[in-house]
TORKOL-4160 file (C-alpha; in steps of 0.2 Angstrom, whole numbers, padded with zeros to 4 digits, m for minus):
505
<pt num="1" X="0612" Y="0931" Z="0319"/>
<pt num="2" X="0618" Y="0915" Z="0311"/>
<pt num="3" X="0631" Y="0902" Z="0316"/>
<pt num="4" X="0647" Y="0906" Z="0306"/>
<pt num="5" X="0652" Y="0888" Z="0303"/>
<pt num="6" X="0636" Y="0885" Z="0294"/>
<pt num="7" X="0638" Y="0901" Z="0284"/>
<pt num="8" X="0656" Y="0896" Z="0279"/>
<pt num="9" X="0649" Y="0879" Z="0274"/>
<pt num="10" X="0635" Y="0886" Z="0263"/>
<pt num="11" X="0646" Y="0899" Z="0255"/>
<pt num="12" X="0659" Y="0885" Z="0251"/>
<pt num="13" X="0645" Y="0874" Z="0244"/>
<pt num="14" X="0639" Y="0889" Z="0233"/>
<pt num="15" X="0656" Y="0892" Z="0226"/>
<pt num="16" X="0660" Y="0874" Z="0222"/>
<pt num="17" X="0643" Y="0872" Z="0213"/>
<pt num="18" X="0646" Y="0888" Z="0204"/>
<pt num="19" X="0663" Y="0883" Z="0198"/>
<pt num="20" X="0658" Y="0866" Z="0192"/>
<pt num="21" X="0645" Y="0874" Z="0181"/>
<pt num="22" X="0656" Y="0886" Z="0173"/>
<pt num="23" X="0671" Y="0874" Z="0171"/>
<pt num="24" X="0660" Y="0862" Z="0161"/>
<pt num="25" X="0664" Y="0868" Z="0143"/>
<pt num="26" X="0653" Y="0854" Z="0136"/>
<pt num="27" X="0637" Y="0863" Z="0140"/>
<pt num="28" X="0630" Y="0874" Z="0127"/>
<pt num="29" X="0629" Y="0893" Z="0132"/>
<pt num="30" X="0610" Y="0894" Z="0134"/>
<pt num="31" X="0609" Y="0879" Z="0144"/>
<pt num="32" X="0624" Y="0885" Z="0155"/>
<pt num="33" X="0615" Y="0901" Z="0158"/>
<pt num="34" X="0598" Y="0892" Z="0162"/>
<pt num="35" X="0607" Y="0881" Z="0175"/>
<pt num="36" X="0616" Y="0896" Z="0183"/>
<pt num="37" X="0600" Y="0905" Z="0186"/>
<pt num="38" X="0591" Y="0890" Z="0192"/>
<pt num="39" X="0605" Y="0886" Z="0204"/>
<pt num="40" X="0606" Y="0903" Z="0210"/>
<pt num="41" X="0587" Y="0903" Z="0214"/>
<pt num="42" X="0589" Y="0886" Z="0222"/>
<pt num="43" X="0604" Y="0891" Z="0233"/>
<pt num="44" X="0596" Y="0907" Z="0239"/>
<pt num="45" X="0581" Y="0897" Z="0244"/>
<pt num="46" X="0591" Y="0884" Z="0252"/>
<pt num="47" X="0602" Y="0896" Z="0261"/>
<pt num="48" X="0586" Y="0906" Z="0268"/>
<pt num="49" X="0573" Y="0892" Z="0270"/>
<pt num="50" X="0578" Y="0887" Z="0288"/>
<pt num="51" X="0585" Y="0904" Z="0293"/>
<pt num="52" X="0574" Y="0910" Z="0307"/>
<pt num="53" X="0563" Y="0925" Z="0302"/>
<pt num="54" X="0562" Y="0940" Z="0315"/>
<pt num="55" X="0544" Y="0936" Z="0320"/>
<pt num="56" X="0547" Y="0917" Z="0321"/>
<pt num="57" X="0563" Y="0918" Z="0331"/>
<pt num="58" X="0555" Y="0925" Z="0347"/>
<pt num="59" X="0560" Y="0914" Z="0362"/>
<pt num="60" X="0545" Y="0904" Z="0370"/>
<pt num="61" X="0551" Y="0909" Z="0387"/>
<pt num="62" X="0547" Y="0922" Z="0400"/>
<pt num="63" X="0530" Y="0927" Z="0404"/>
<pt num="64" X="0516" Y="0916" Z="0397"/>
<pt num="65" X="0500" Y="0924" Z="0390"/>
<pt num="66" X="0485" Y="0915" Z="0396"/>
<pt num="67" X="0472" Y="0927" Z="0388"/>
<pt num="68" X="0472" Y="0941" Z="0401"/>
<pt num="69" X="0485" Y="0953" Z="0406"/>
<pt num="70" X="0486" Y="0968" Z="0418"/>
<pt num="71" X="0491" Y="0986" Z="0416"/>
<pt num="72" X="0495" Y="0994" Z="0432"/>
<pt num="73" X="0489" Y="1013" Z="0431"/>
<pt num="74" X="0496" Y="1024" Z="0445"/>
<pt num="75" X="0493" Y="1042" Z="0450"/>
<pt num="76" X="0499" Y="1053" Z="0464"/>
<pt num="77" X="0482" Y="1055" Z="0471"/>
<pt num="78" X="0479" Y="1036" Z="0473"/>
<pt num="79" X="0491" Y="1027" Z="0483"/>
<pt num="80" X="0490" Y="1010" Z="0475"/>
<pt num="81" X="0483" Y="1014" Z="0458"/>
<pt num="82" X="0472" Y="1002" Z="0449"/>
<pt num="83" X="0474" Y="0987" Z="0439"/>
<pt num="84" X="0467" Y="0987" Z="0422"/>
<pt num="85" X="0463" Y="0970" Z="0414"/>
<pt num="86" X="0466" Y="0968" Z="0395"/>
<pt num="87" X="0466" Y="0955" Z="0383"/>
<pt num="88" X="0484" Y="0948" Z="0381"/>
<pt num="89" X="0494" Y="0954" Z="0366"/>
<pt num="90" X="0479" Y="0963" Z="0358"/>
<pt num="91" X="0478" Y="0981" Z="0352"/>
<pt num="92" X="0464" Y="0990" Z="0344"/>
<pt num="93" X="0468" Y="1002" Z="0329"/>
<pt num="94" X="0456" Y="1016" Z="0325"/>
<pt num="95" X="0458" Y="1018" Z="0306"/>
<pt num="96" X="0450" Y="1035" Z="0307"/>
<pt num="97" X="0466" Y="1043" Z="0311"/>
<pt num="98" X="0477" Y="1051" Z="0298"/>
<pt num="99" X="0492" Y="1040" Z="0300"/>
<pt num="100" X="0483" Y="1023" Z="0301"/>
<pt num="101" X="0494" Y="1015" Z="0287"/>
<pt num="102" X="0510" Y="1021" Z="0297"/>
<pt num="103" X="0503" Y="1012" Z="0313"/>
<pt num="104" X="0499" Y="0996" Z="0303"/>
<pt num="105" X="0518" Y="0996" Z="0297"/>
<pt num="106" X="0523" Y="0999" Z="0315"/>
<pt num="107" X="0513" Y="0985" Z="0322"/>
<pt num="108" X="0519" Y="0973" Z="0308"/>
<pt num="109" X="0537" Y="0977" Z="0314"/>
<pt num="110" X="0532" Y="0972" Z="0331"/>
<pt num="111" X="0526" Y="0955" Z="0324"/>
<pt num="112" X="0507" Y="0960" Z="0327"/>
<pt num="113" X="0495" Y="0953" Z="0314"/>
<pt num="114" X="0478" Y="0959" Z="0310"/>
<pt num="115" X="0465" Y="0947" Z="0317"/>
<pt num="116" X="0449" Y="0956" Z="0313"/>
<pt num="117" X="0441" Y="0971" Z="0305"/>
<pt num="118" X="0424" Y="0977" Z="0312"/>
<pt num="119" X="0413" Y="0979" Z="0297"/>
<pt num="120" X="0401" Y="0991" Z="0306"/>
<pt num="121" X="0415" Y="1004" Z="0310"/>
<pt num="122" X="0433" Y="1009" Z="0308"/>
<pt num="123" X="0441" Y="0998" Z="0321"/>
<pt num="124" X="0454" Y="0984" Z="0318"/>
<pt num="125" X="0459" Y="0971" Z="0330"/>
<pt num="126" X="0478" Y="0967" Z="0330"/>
<pt num="127" X="0486" Y="0952" Z="0340"/>
<pt num="128" X="0504" Y="0946" Z="0343"/>
<pt num="129" X="0504" Y="0927" Z="0341"/>
<pt num="130" X="0518" Y="0924" Z="0353"/>
<pt num="131" X="0515" Y="0915" Z="0369"/>
<pt num="132" X="0524" Y="0928" Z="0378"/>
<pt num="133" X="0515" Y="0942" Z="0387"/>
<pt num="134" X="0518" Y="0958" Z="0376"/>
<pt num="135" X="0518" Y="0974" Z="0385"/>
<pt num="136" X="0504" Y="0982" Z="0375"/>
<pt num="137" X="0506" Y="0998" Z="0386"/>
<pt num="138" X="0523" Y="1001" Z="0379"/>
<pt num="139" X="0518" Y="0997" Z="0362"/>
<pt num="140" X="0505" Y="1010" Z="0362"/>
<pt num="141" X="0516" Y="1023" Z="0370"/>
<pt num="142" X="0530" Y="1021" Z="0357"/>
<pt num="143" X="0518" Y="1021" Z="0342"/>
<pt num="144" X="0522" Y="1034" Z="0329"/>
<pt num="145" X="0513" Y="1051" Z="0331"/>
<pt num="146" X="0505" Y="1061" Z="0318"/>
<pt num="147" X="0519" Y="1071" Z="0310"/>
<pt num="148" X="0530" Y="1066" Z="0325"/>
<pt num="149" X="0521" Y="1077" Z="0338"/>
<pt num="150" X="0507" Y="1076" Z="0350"/>
<pt num="151" X="0498" Y="1061" Z="0356"/>
<pt num="152" X="0494" Y="1045" Z="0347"/>
<pt num="153" X="0475" Y="1043" Z="0346"/>
<pt num="154" X="0476" Y="1027" Z="0335"/>
<pt num="155" X="0480" Y="1013" Z="0347"/>
<pt num="156" X="0472" Y="1006" Z="0363"/>
<pt num="157" X="0474" Y="0990" Z="0373"/>
<pt num="158" X="0459" Y="0978" Z="0371"/>
<pt num="159" X="0452" Y="0982" Z="0389"/>
<pt num="160" X="0441" Y="0970" Z="0398"/>
<pt num="161" X="0426" Y="0975" Z="0409"/>
<pt num="162" X="0413" Y="0965" Z="0419"/>
<pt num="163" X="0396" Y="0966" Z="0427"/>
<pt num="164" X="0392" Y="0965" Z="0445"/>
<pt num="165" X="0384" Y="0949" Z="0451"/>
<pt num="166" X="0365" Y="0949" Z="0456"/>
<pt num="167" X="0360" Y="0952" Z="0474"/>
<pt num="168" X="0347" Y="0939" Z="0473"/>
<pt num="169" X="0346" Y="0929" Z="0457"/>
<pt num="170" X="0329" Y="0921" Z="0462"/>
<pt num="171" X="0318" Y="0934" Z="0469"/>
<pt num="172" X="0303" Y="0926" Z="0478"/>
<pt num="173" X="0291" Y="0941" Z="0478"/>
<pt num="174" X="0286" Y="0940" Z="0460"/>
<pt num="175" X="0272" Y="0953" Z="0461"/>
<pt num="176" X="0277" Y="0969" Z="0452"/>
<pt num="177" X="0266" Y="0983" Z="0456"/>
<pt num="178" X="0269" Y="1002" Z="0453"/>
<pt num="179" X="0251" Y="1007" Z="0455"/>
<pt num="180" X="0255" Y="1024" Z="0462"/>
<pt num="181" X="0264" Y="1029" Z="0446"/>
<pt num="182" X="0250" Y="1022" Z="0435"/>
<pt num="183" X="0249" Y="1036" Z="0422"/>
<pt num="184" X="0245" Y="1036" Z="0403"/>
<pt num="185" X="0246" Y="1051" Z="0392"/>
<pt num="186" X="0248" Y="1041" Z="0375"/>
<pt num="187" X="0237" Y="1039" Z="0360"/>
<pt num="188" X="0235" Y="1026" Z="0347"/>
<pt num="189" X="0245" Y="1037" Z="0335"/>
<pt num="190" X="0260" Y="1039" Z="0347"/>
<pt num="191" X="0276" Y="1034" Z="0337"/>
<pt num="192" X="0285" Y="1018" Z="0341"/>
<pt num="193" X="0302" Y="1022" Z="0348"/>
<pt num="194" X="0316" Y="1010" Z="0344"/>
<pt num="195" X="0328" Y="1006" Z="0359"/>
<pt num="196" X="0345" Y="0998" Z="0357"/>
<pt num="197" X="0353" Y="0988" Z="0372"/>
<pt num="198" X="0371" Y="0984" Z="0369"/>
<pt num="199" X="0374" Y="0971" Z="0383"/>
<pt num="200" X="0373" Y="0952" Z="0385"/>
<pt num="201" X="0358" Y="0948" Z="0375"/>
<pt num="202" X="0340" Y="0944" Z="0381"/>
<pt num="203" X="0329" Y="0930" Z="0387"/>
<pt num="204" X="0323" Y="0923" Z="0370"/>
<pt num="205" X="0308" Y="0913" Z="0376"/>
<pt num="206" X="0292" Y="0919" Z="0369"/>
<pt num="207" X="0281" Y="0910" Z="0383"/>
<pt num="208" X="0274" Y="0923" Z="0395"/>
<pt num="209" X="0275" Y="0911" Z="0409"/>
<pt num="210" X="0293" Y="0908" Z="0407"/>
<pt num="211" X="0299" Y="0926" Z="0401"/>
<pt num="212" X="0292" Y="0940" Z="0412"/>
<pt num="213" X="0297" Y="0953" Z="0399"/>
<pt num="214" X="0281" Y="0949" Z="0389"/>
<pt num="215" X="0270" Y="0954" Z="0404"/>
<pt num="216" X="0273" Y="0972" Z="0398"/>
<pt num="217" X="0271" Y="0969" Z="0380"/>
<pt num="218" X="0290" Y="0967" Z="0376"/>
<pt num="219" X="0294" Y="0964" Z="0358"/>
<pt num="220" X="0310" Y="0964" Z="0348"/>
<pt num="221" X="0314" Y="0973" Z="0332"/>
<pt num="222" X="0317" Y="0963" Z="0316"/>
<pt num="223" X="0335" Y="0969" Z="0312"/>
<pt num="224" X="0340" Y="0973" Z="0295"/>
<pt num="225" X="0357" Y="0965" Z="0297"/>
<pt num="226" X="0365" Y="0981" Z="0290"/>
<pt num="227" X="0383" Y="0984" Z="0289"/>
<pt num="228" X="0387" Y="0965" Z="0292"/>
<pt num="229" X="0397" Y="0954" Z="0280"/>
<pt num="230" X="0394" Y="0936" Z="0277"/>
<pt num="231" X="0407" Y="0931" Z="0291"/>
<pt num="232" X="0403" Y="0939" Z="0308"/>
<pt num="233" X="0417" Y="0948" Z="0317"/>
<pt num="234" X="0429" Y="0937" Z="0327"/>
<pt num="235" X="0423" Y="0935" Z="0345"/>
<pt num="236" X="0408" Y="0946" Z="0343"/>
<pt num="237" X="0393" Y="0937" Z="0349"/>
<pt num="238" X="0379" Y="0946" Z="0339"/>
<pt num="239" X="0367" Y="0931" Z="0339"/>
<pt num="240" X="0357" Y="0942" Z="0327"/>
<pt num="241" X="0339" Y="0945" Z="0328"/>
<pt num="242" X="0329" Y="0937" Z="0314"/>
<pt num="243" X="0310" Y="0937" Z="0316"/>
<pt num="244" X="0306" Y="0931" Z="0334"/>
<pt num="245" X="0324" Y="0925" Z="0337"/>
<pt num="246" X="0334" Y="0935" Z="0350"/>
<pt num="247" X="0352" Y="0935" Z="0355"/>
<pt num="248" X="0352" Y="0923" Z="0370"/>
<pt num="249" X="0357" Y="0930" Z="0387"/>
<pt num="250" X="0370" Y="0919" Z="0394"/>
<pt num="251" X="0372" Y="0928" Z="0411"/>
<pt num="252" X="0355" Y="0937" Z="0414"/>
<pt num="253" X="0362" Y="0955" Z="0414"/>
<pt num="254" X="0354" Y="0960" Z="0398"/>
<pt num="255" X="0337" Y="0953" Z="0402"/>
<pt num="256" X="0337" Y="0963" Z="0418"/>
<pt num="257" X="0341" Y="0979" Z="0409"/>
<pt num="258" X="0327" Y="0975" Z="0396"/>
<pt num="259" X="0315" Y="0972" Z="0411"/>
<pt num="260" X="0318" Y="0990" Z="0418"/>
<pt num="261" X="0317" Y="0998" Z="0401"/>
<pt num="262" X="0300" Y="0989" Z="0396"/>
<pt num="263" X="0293" Y="0994" Z="0413"/>
<pt num="264" X="0292" Y="0976" Z="0420"/>
<pt num="265" X="0303" Y="0981" Z="0436"/>
<pt num="266" X="0300" Y="0989" Z="0453"/>
<pt num="267" X="0301" Y="1003" Z="0456"/>
<pt num="268" X="0295" Y="1010" Z="0439"/>
<pt num="269" X="0280" Y="1018" Z="0431"/>
<pt num="270" X="0267" Y="1008" Z="0422"/>
<pt num="271" X="0264" Y="1017" Z="0406"/>
<pt num="272" X="0264" Y="1005" Z="0391"/>
<pt num="273" X="0276" Y="1014" Z="0380"/>
<pt num="274" X="0277" Y="1009" Z="0362"/>
<pt num="275" X="0294" Y="1002" Z="0361"/>
<pt num="276" X="0304" Y="0990" Z="0351"/>
<pt num="277" X="0320" Y="0983" Z="0356"/>
<pt num="278" X="0337" Y="0980" Z="0347"/>
<pt num="279" X="0348" Y="0968" Z="0358"/>
<pt num="280" X="0366" Y="0966" Z="0353"/>
<pt num="281" X="0376" Y="0954" Z="0364"/>
<pt num="282" X="0394" Y="0959" Z="0367"/>
<pt num="283" X="0398" Y="0949" Z="0383"/>
<pt num="284" X="0407" Y="0932" Z="0384"/>
<pt num="285" X="0397" Y="0918" Z="0393"/>
<pt num="286" X="0391" Y="0917" Z="0411"/>
<pt num="287" X="0406" Y="0927" Z="0418"/>
<pt num="288" X="0399" Y="0943" Z="0413"/>
<pt num="289" X="0415" Y="0949" Z="0404"/>
<pt num="290" X="0416" Y="0960" Z="0389"/>
<pt num="291" X="0430" Y="0968" Z="0380"/>
<pt num="292" X="0432" Y="0985" Z="0372"/>
<pt num="293" X="0434" Y="0979" Z="0354"/>
<pt num="294" X="0418" Y="0969" Z="0354"/>
<pt num="295" X="0409" Y="0983" Z="0363"/>
<pt num="296" X="0414" Y="0996" Z="0350"/>
<pt num="297" X="0409" Y="0985" Z="0336"/>
<pt num="298" X="0392" Y="0981" Z="0344"/>
<pt num="299" X="0389" Y="1000" Z="0347"/>
<pt num="300" X="0391" Y="1004" Z="0329"/>
<pt num="301" X="0381" Y="0989" Z="0324"/>
<pt num="302" X="0367" Y="0995" Z="0335"/>
<pt num="303" X="0368" Y="1013" Z="0328"/>
<pt num="304" X="0366" Y="1005" Z="0310"/>
<pt num="305" X="0349" Y="0999" Z="0315"/>
<pt num="306" X="0343" Y="1017" Z="0318"/>
<pt num="307" X="0337" Y="1018" Z="0336"/>
<pt num="308" X="0332" Y="1034" Z="0345"/>
<pt num="309" X="0339" Y="1028" Z="0361"/>
<pt num="310" X="0355" Y="1017" Z="0365"/>
<pt num="311" X="0358" Y="1010" Z="0383"/>
<pt num="312" X="0375" Y="1006" Z="0389"/>
<pt num="313" X="0375" Y="0997" Z="0406"/>
<pt num="314" X="0394" Y="0994" Z="0406"/>
<pt num="315" X="0410" Y="1003" Z="0406"/>
<pt num="316" X="0428" Y="1003" Z="0415"/>
<pt num="317" X="0437" Y="1013" Z="0427"/>
<pt num="318" X="0453" Y="1022" Z="0420"/>
<pt num="319" X="0466" Y="1032" Z="0430"/>
<pt num="320" X="0475" Y="1046" Z="0420"/>
<pt num="321" X="0494" Y="1044" Z="0421"/>
<pt num="322" X="0508" Y="1050" Z="0409"/>
<pt num="323" X="0514" Y="1033" Z="0404"/>
<pt num="324" X="0497" Y="1029" Z="0396"/>
<pt num="325" X="0492" Y="1046" Z="0390"/>
<pt num="326" X="0492" Y="1040" Z="0372"/>
<pt num="327" X="0480" Y="1026" Z="0376"/>
<pt num="328" X="0468" Y="1037" Z="0385"/>
<pt num="329" X="0468" Y="1049" Z="0371"/>
<pt num="330" X="0463" Y="1035" Z="0359"/>
<pt num="331" X="0449" Y="1029" Z="0371"/>
<pt num="332" X="0442" Y="1047" Z="0371"/>
<pt num="333" X="0443" Y="1048" Z="0352"/>
<pt num="334" X="0435" Y="1032" Z="0350"/>
<pt num="335" X="0420" Y="1036" Z="0361"/>
<pt num="336" X="0419" Y="1054" Z="0356"/>
<pt num="337" X="0418" Y="1049" Z="0337"/>
<pt num="338" X="0404" Y="1037" Z="0342"/>
<pt num="339" X="0394" Y="1050" Z="0352"/>
<pt num="340" X="0396" Y="1062" Z="0338"/>
<pt num="341" X="0391" Y="1050" Z="0325"/>
<pt num="342" X="0375" Y="1046" Z="0335"/>
<pt num="343" X="0371" Y="1065" Z="0336"/>
<pt num="344" X="0373" Y="1067" Z="0318"/>
<pt num="345" X="0364" Y="1051" Z="0312"/>
<pt num="346" X="0348" Y="1059" Z="0307"/>
<pt num="347" X="0338" Y="1075" Z="0313"/>
<pt num="348" X="0336" Y="1074" Z="0331"/>
<pt num="349" X="0350" Y="1063" Z="0334"/>
<pt num="350" X="0352" Y="1047" Z="0345"/>
<pt num="351" X="0352" Y="1049" Z="0364"/>
<pt num="352" X="0365" Y="1038" Z="0373"/>
<pt num="353" X="0362" Y="1033" Z="0391"/>
<pt num="354" X="0376" Y="1026" Z="0401"/>
<pt num="355" X="0379" Y="1019" Z="0418"/>
<pt num="356" X="0391" Y="1029" Z="0429"/>
<pt num="357" X="0399" Y="1013" Z="0437"/>
<pt num="358" X="0399" Y="1004" Z="0454"/>
<pt num="359" X="0417" Y="1008" Z="0461"/>
<pt num="360" X="0411" Y="1020" Z="0475"/>
<pt num="361" X="0423" Y="1033" Z="0468"/>
<pt num="362" X="0422" Y="1052" Z="0464"/>
<pt num="363" X="0423" Y="1054" Z="0446"/>
<pt num="364" X="0436" Y="1068" Z="0442"/>
<pt num="365" X="0449" Y="1074" Z="0430"/>
<pt num="366" X="0461" Y="1060" Z="0434"/>
<pt num="367" X="0449" Y="1046" Z="0440"/>
<pt num="368" X="0436" Y="1042" Z="0427"/>
<pt num="369" X="0423" Y="1029" Z="0421"/>
<pt num="370" X="0422" Y="1027" Z="0403"/>
<pt num="371" X="0412" Y="1030" Z="0393"/>
<pt num="372" X="0399" Y="1038" Z="0405"/>
<pt num="373" X="0411" Y="1052" Z="0410"/>
<pt num="374" X="0411" Y="1059" Z="0393"/>
<pt num="375" X="0393" Y="1065" Z="0395"/>
<pt num="376" X="0401" Y="1081" Z="0401"/>
<pt num="377" X="0407" Y="1084" Z="0383"/>
<pt num="378" X="0391" Y="1078" Z="0373"/>
<pt num="379" X="0373" Y="1085" Z="0374"/>
<pt num="380" X="0366" Y="1069" Z="0368"/>
<pt num="381" X="0375" Y="1058" Z="0381"/>
<pt num="382" X="0367" Y="1056" Z="0399"/>
<pt num="383" X="0377" Y="1048" Z="0412"/>
<pt num="384" X="0367" Y="1040" Z="0427"/>
<pt num="385" X="0372" Y="1036" Z="0445"/>
<pt num="386" X="0361" Y="1027" Z="0457"/>
<pt num="387" X="0352" Y="1033" Z="0472"/>
<pt num="388" X="0342" Y="1024" Z="0486"/>
<pt num="389" X="0323" Y="1023" Z="0482"/>
<pt num="390" X="0317" Y="1022" Z="0500"/>
<pt num="391" X="0324" Y="1024" Z="0517"/>
<pt num="392" X="0339" Y="1036" Z="0518"/>
<pt num="393" X="0337" Y="1049" Z="0505"/>
<pt num="394" X="0354" Y="1048" Z="0498"/>
<pt num="395" X="0366" Y="1041" Z="0485"/>
<pt num="396" X="0369" Y="1022" Z="0484"/>
<pt num="397" X="0385" Y="1017" Z="0493"/>
<pt num="398" X="0391" Y="1007" Z="0478"/>
<pt num="399" X="0388" Y="1021" Z="0465"/>
<pt num="400" X="0401" Y="1032" Z="0458"/>
<pt num="401" X="0398" Y="1050" Z="0461"/>
<pt num="402" X="0403" Y="1068" Z="0455"/>
<pt num="403" X="0397" Y="1085" Z="0460"/>
<pt num="404" X="0384" Y="1094" Z="0449"/>
<pt num="405" X="0397" Y="1107" Z="0444"/>
<pt num="406" X="0408" Y="1094" Z="0435"/>
<pt num="407" X="0395" Y="1087" Z="0424"/>
<pt num="408" X="0403" Y="1070" Z="0424"/>
<pt num="409" X="0387" Y="1062" Z="0430"/>
<pt num="410" X="0371" Y="1070" Z="0423"/>
<pt num="411" X="0359" Y="1064" Z="0436"/>
<pt num="412" X="0355" Y="1050" Z="0448"/>
<pt num="413" X="0340" Y="1037" Z="0447"/>
<pt num="414" X="0334" Y="1022" Z="0457"/>
<pt num="415" X="0347" Y="1008" Z="0455"/>
<pt num="416" X="0346" Y="0999" Z="0472"/>
<pt num="417" X="0337" Y="0983" Z="0476"/>
<pt num="418" X="0328" Y="0983" Z="0459"/>
<pt num="419" X="0316" Y="0969" Z="0456"/>
<pt num="420" X="0317" Y="0965" Z="0438"/>
<pt num="421" X="0315" Y="0950" Z="0425"/>
<pt num="422" X="0329" Y="0937" Z="0425"/>
<pt num="423" X="0330" Y="0921" Z="0414"/>
<pt num="424" X="0323" Y="0906" Z="0423"/>
<pt num="425" X="0336" Y="0895" Z="0414"/>
<pt num="426" X="0349" Y="0904" Z="0424"/>
<pt num="427" X="0341" Y="0903" Z="0441"/>
<pt num="428" X="0346" Y="0889" Z="0453"/>
<pt num="429" X="0333" Y="0876" Z="0460"/>
<pt num="430" X="0344" Y="0866" Z="0472"/>
<pt num="431" X="0337" Y="0874" Z="0487"/>
<pt num="432" X="0319" Y="0868" Z="0482"/>
<pt num="433" X="0314" Y="0886" Z="0477"/>
<pt num="434" X="0307" Y="0885" Z="0459"/>
<pt num="435" X="0313" Y="0898" Z="0447"/>
<pt num="436" X="0302" Y="0914" Z="0447"/>
<pt num="437" X="0309" Y="0923" Z="0432"/>
<pt num="438" X="0313" Y="0938" Z="0443"/>
<pt num="439" X="0329" Y="0944" Z="0453"/>
<pt num="440" X="0333" Y="0958" Z="0465"/>
<pt num="441" X="0348" Y="0967" Z="0458"/>
<pt num="442" X="0358" Y="0983" Z="0462"/>
<pt num="443" X="0369" Y="0994" Z="0451"/>
<pt num="444" X="0370" Y="1009" Z="0440"/>
<pt num="445" X="0367" Y="0996" Z="0426"/>
<pt num="446" X="0349" Y="0997" Z="0432"/>
<pt num="447" X="0348" Y="1015" Z="0435"/>
<pt num="448" X="0353" Y="1019" Z="0417"/>
<pt num="449" X="0338" Y="1009" Z="0409"/>
<pt num="450" X="0327" Y="1018" Z="0421"/>
<pt num="451" X="0333" Y="1035" Z="0413"/>
<pt num="452" X="0332" Y="1027" Z="0395"/>
<pt num="453" X="0314" Y="1023" Z="0398"/>
<pt num="454" X="0311" Y="1041" Z="0403"/>
<pt num="455" X="0320" Y="1047" Z="0388"/>
<pt num="456" X="0309" Y="1035" Z="0377"/>
<pt num="457" X="0294" Y="1043" Z="0385"/>
<pt num="458" X="0300" Y="1061" Z="0381"/>
<pt num="459" X="0303" Y="1055" Z="0363"/>
<pt num="460" X="0286" Y="1047" Z="0361"/>
<pt num="461" X="0277" Y="1063" Z="0368"/>
<pt num="462" X="0289" Y="1075" Z="0360"/>
<pt num="463" X="0296" Y="1066" Z="0344"/>
<pt num="464" X="0303" Y="1082" Z="0336"/>
<pt num="465" X="0314" Y="1089" Z="0349"/>
<pt num="466" X="0333" Y="1085" Z="0347"/>
<pt num="467" X="0344" Y="1075" Z="0359"/>
<pt num="468" X="0352" Y="1090" Z="0367"/>
<pt num="469" X="0335" Y="1097" Z="0372"/>
<pt num="470" X="0329" Y="1080" Z="0379"/>
<pt num="471" X="0345" Y="1081" Z="0390"/>
<pt num="472" X="0341" Y="1098" Z="0396"/>
<pt num="473" X="0323" Y="1094" Z="0400"/>
<pt num="474" X="0328" Y="1079" Z="0410"/>
<pt num="475" X="0340" Y="1089" Z="0421"/>
<pt num="476" X="0328" Y="1103" Z="0423"/>
<pt num="477" X="0315" Y="1090" Z="0430"/>
<pt num="478" X="0327" Y="1084" Z="0443"/>
<pt num="479" X="0329" Y="1090" Z="0461"/>
<pt num="480" X="0346" Y="1096" Z="0468"/>
<pt num="481" X="0351" Y="1087" Z="0483"/>
<pt num="482" X="0366" Y="1087" Z="0495"/>
<pt num="483" X="0373" Y="1070" Z="0499"/>
<pt num="484" X="0376" Y="1065" Z="0518"/>
<pt num="485" X="0386" Y="1049" Z="0513"/>
<pt num="486" X="0397" Y="1060" Z="0502"/>
<pt num="487" X="0400" Y="1076" Z="0511"/>
<pt num="488" X="0401" Y="1092" Z="0500"/>
<pt num="489" X="0394" Y="1083" Z="0485"/>
<pt num="490" X="0378" Y="1090" Z="0476"/>
<pt num="491" X="0369" Y="1080" Z="0464"/>
<pt num="492" X="0353" Y="1079" Z="0453"/>
<pt num="493" X="0340" Y="1067" Z="0459"/>
<pt num="494" X="0327" Y="1061" Z="0448"/>
<pt num="495" X="0309" Y="1060" Z="0456"/>
<pt num="496" X="0300" Y="1048" Z="0444"/>
<pt num="497" X="0282" Y="1053" Z="0449"/>
<pt num="498" X="0286" Y="1071" Z="0446"/>
<pt num="499" X="0295" Y="1068" Z="0429"/>
<pt num="500" X="0282" Y="1057" Z="0422"/>
<pt num="501" X="0268" Y="1070" Z="0426"/>
<pt num="502" X="0278" Y="1084" Z="0419"/>
<pt num="503" X="0281" Y="1075" Z="0403"/>
<pt num="504" X="0263" Y="1071" Z="0401"/>
<pt num="505" X="0258" Y="1089" Z="0405"/>
C-alpha cells in the first residue's frame, strides 16, 4: 500500500519531465535518447527508494522478542501440557532433505535470513530480525512438504535446554575411595580409547592440586580442528583444544561429567583406563543453558575427531501433539541421521551414551526426552536413567523412567549423590570453607558417564566388537528389577562390581 496523493504527485512529476525532454527539439537525437534512459532510471529509483519493502515495513509493535520464547505443547494425556523454551525468531534448517532450496525460498518470504551455517554438518540457522516475537511453531507447520504431502522434516525451532543445579557445589569430603572395586585387567598394549564429551567444557587447569581430574591421569586429546572454517560458527562456544589448552568450563557440569568418566568420582571403579578426552563446549555461560543448533553442530564436530564413545548428558522433554508434528519429525530426523552417521563412521561404529533426563516422568510414545529416547531405534545408542546406589534399592525419584519392554531407556546406573571433581574457581568461599575441587551432584547427567566409562572398558578389552554388540553385552550384564517407587515398572539395573569382573573375565 502507498498513499494515493503521493502516487499522483510522482506520476505527475514523471509526465512533466518526460514531456519537457521530448518537446526540446534543440537536443540532438542521441543526446535525447540518453537523457530519456537516464531520466527513466532516476525516476524509477526516486519512486521506489523510500517505498517500504515487505520485510522492512513490519510494525515494531506487539510482542517484543527478548531472546527467549515459549511453545506450549499440549496432549490429552497431560492436563497442563509442557512449555518448551526456544530461541526467539530462530529456526534450524536441515539441508539434507530433498526440498531444502524450496524451504530457503519459503523462509526468505517470511523475512528470515540465514545467520549461520554449521561447517561440520548439514544444519543452517535462520533468524527473523524483527523485534516482534515470530510464531516459529506456525512457521514450521506451514512450511512446504516434499511433493506437497507428508511431514516436513526440514525445519525445527531452536530449542533451549538446561542442566540441573548441583546438590552441593563444595563437597567437604574430598577422599575419593572405591577400594572394593579395585580391579585391573589391562596390559601395556591396551589401546587408548578416545571419548568425546559434548557438554560445557572442562576445568583447564593442569595443576593436580587445583584440578582433581588429574588425580586419575586425565588428559585431553589434541584436536585436529577438522571440518572447521577460519570463522567459528556463530554462538558455538568451541574453545578448541590446542596442545594442553581445553575449552574452559563456565558452569562446572562438564568437569563433573569428565570426573565420572575418568574414574575420579564416587561411586566408581578404580581401574586406570587408557582414555583421552575430546571436550566440546556447547553451553552458554554459568546459567547452564544450551540450544539445539549449537548442540547439533557440536555433536558433528565431536564425531569428526573420530572418538569411539560420545557422551551426551543433556536433552529436552518433548510432548507429541498434532500442531507440532512436523517439528518433531525434523528433530527425529536430525538425531536419527546423526546416530546413523556415528554407526557408519568406521568399522565398529561409535557408541553414543545419553542421559534419560530428570523430569520424573514415564517416557512413552507421546511424552519423550530427546535425544535419549531414540535409543530404542539404534543399536549404537544407550540411554541411561539413574538409580540409588545405597539404601532403598530402587530408581532415583528425579529420574525419568520407562518399562523394559519399551526400550526407551536401556538401563539404570548410579546417578544420585555422586561425589565428583568440580572447578575450584566456581566454588564459593564466603562461608569460610575453602574450595575443595569436589561437589556432590545428582542427575542422569552423571549416570550416563558412568556407563560411558563401562563402554570404554569394553572397547579397551574387546576392541574389535561393534557398537551393537557392546550394547547387547551391557544389557545382558544388568539385573532385571521391579520398581517400588514406580509400581509396575521393570528396569535393567547395572551392578558395577559384577559388570567389571565379567568384562575382565
